N, C-alpha and C positions, 0 to 999 in steps of 0.2 A: 825543245821539243824532241829533237833527235836523241838526247841523253835519256829521256823519258821512255822513248820507244826501245832503246837498247836495254835498259833496266828491265822493262816490261818483257823483252824477249828472253832475257836471262833468267828472270823469274819463272816463266813458262818452261824453259828447258829444266830448271831445277825441280819443278813440280813433276814433270814427266819423268825425269831421271828417278826421283824418290818413289814415284808410283810404279815404275816398270823395271827399274834398276838394270843391271846387266843381265841378259837372258841366260839362263842355264843352257848348256848344250842339250840338244834334243833327246839324247839317250837318257837323261837324267830328269827331264821335265815330267815324264809320266810316271816316274817311280813312286811308290809308296814310302812311308817312313822306314828308314834303315835301322832305326834304334835298336831292334832286336838283334840285328847282325852285329851291331857295336858291343851289345851285352853278352852275346855268345862268345865273341872273339876276346873281349876283356871283362870276365865276370867279376874281377876284383875291382875294377875301376868304378868310381862313383858316377852316376849319371851326369851330374854337373861338370866332372872333368871332361867327359866325352863332348858334352854340348860346349864347353868353353874352348876346347881345341878346334871343334868344327866352326864356331864363330870366328876364331882366329883365321882359319882357312877361307871361309867364305868372305870374310872381311877383305882379305888380301886380294881375292879375285872379284871384289865388288859385287858379289851375288847378295840377294837379299837374306837378312838373317833367318827368316822364316823357312828358307830352303836348305838349311844346314843338315838336316837328317835325310836329304835326298842322296847323300854320298855314303858309301859303304866302306868298311875297312879295306876291302879289296880293290877299291878304285886306284888307279895309277895316277899319280899327280901329273906326270907328263902327258898322258892321254887326255886328261881334262883341259890342260893347257892347250894341246894340239886340237881338241875339239872347238876351242875358242878361236884358234888362230891356224887353220889349216894351210894357209898360204905363208910359207916362211919369209916371204918378203914384205909381209904387212906388219908394220910396228905394233908392238903390244903395249899394254899399259903397265909394264913392270910387275905383273902379278907374282911371278916366281921370286923376284928380288924382294918384293914386299913380304912375302910369305917367309922368307929366309931372315929379313930383319927383324920381323915380329917374333919368330922362333927364337932367334938370338936373343933379342932384348928380354922375353918373358921367361925363357927356359935355358938359355946358354947353348942352344943347339945351332950349328951351323949346317945349313942343309947341303952345302957342297961337300961336307966331309962324309955325308952318307949317300950322296946323289947317284942314282942309277935311273935310266929311263924306265926300269920296272918297279921304282920305289913306290909303294903303296901308301895310302893315308894311314892305314893301320900300322905299318912299320915306323911311320913318323910319330904316330900316337904312342907307340910302345917306347920310343926313345923319350918322349915327353914324360911319360909315366916313370921311367927309370930316373930321369933328371930330377923328378920331384922327391924321389926316396933318397 
């Protein structure tokens, strides 16, 4: 009986996580689609490349796939991370490490080699585009 209750609780948690996911930081929640910003910044990049990159990022941060275009090329990776974890003493879910691992596996890019607290998503995407060519 206890096992059934535990399984039921885990299923409920899974459903809630799938429905609500990790919340975007407040500053991004009310944004409209930033697709036009990406197209202006990268007019030669196919839309699918931009979306694929943003899915890589949102997946690493456990945001919903549908929220990928809430991020602009000018958003700083470190600020997004700090918005999620404003207290430096709170353990994170290894989002930056996951983003690094995914970038390295898919594009051969090591985030640490280009890292700066001012690094933007657009700068990372530009590296991805160069790696593709």
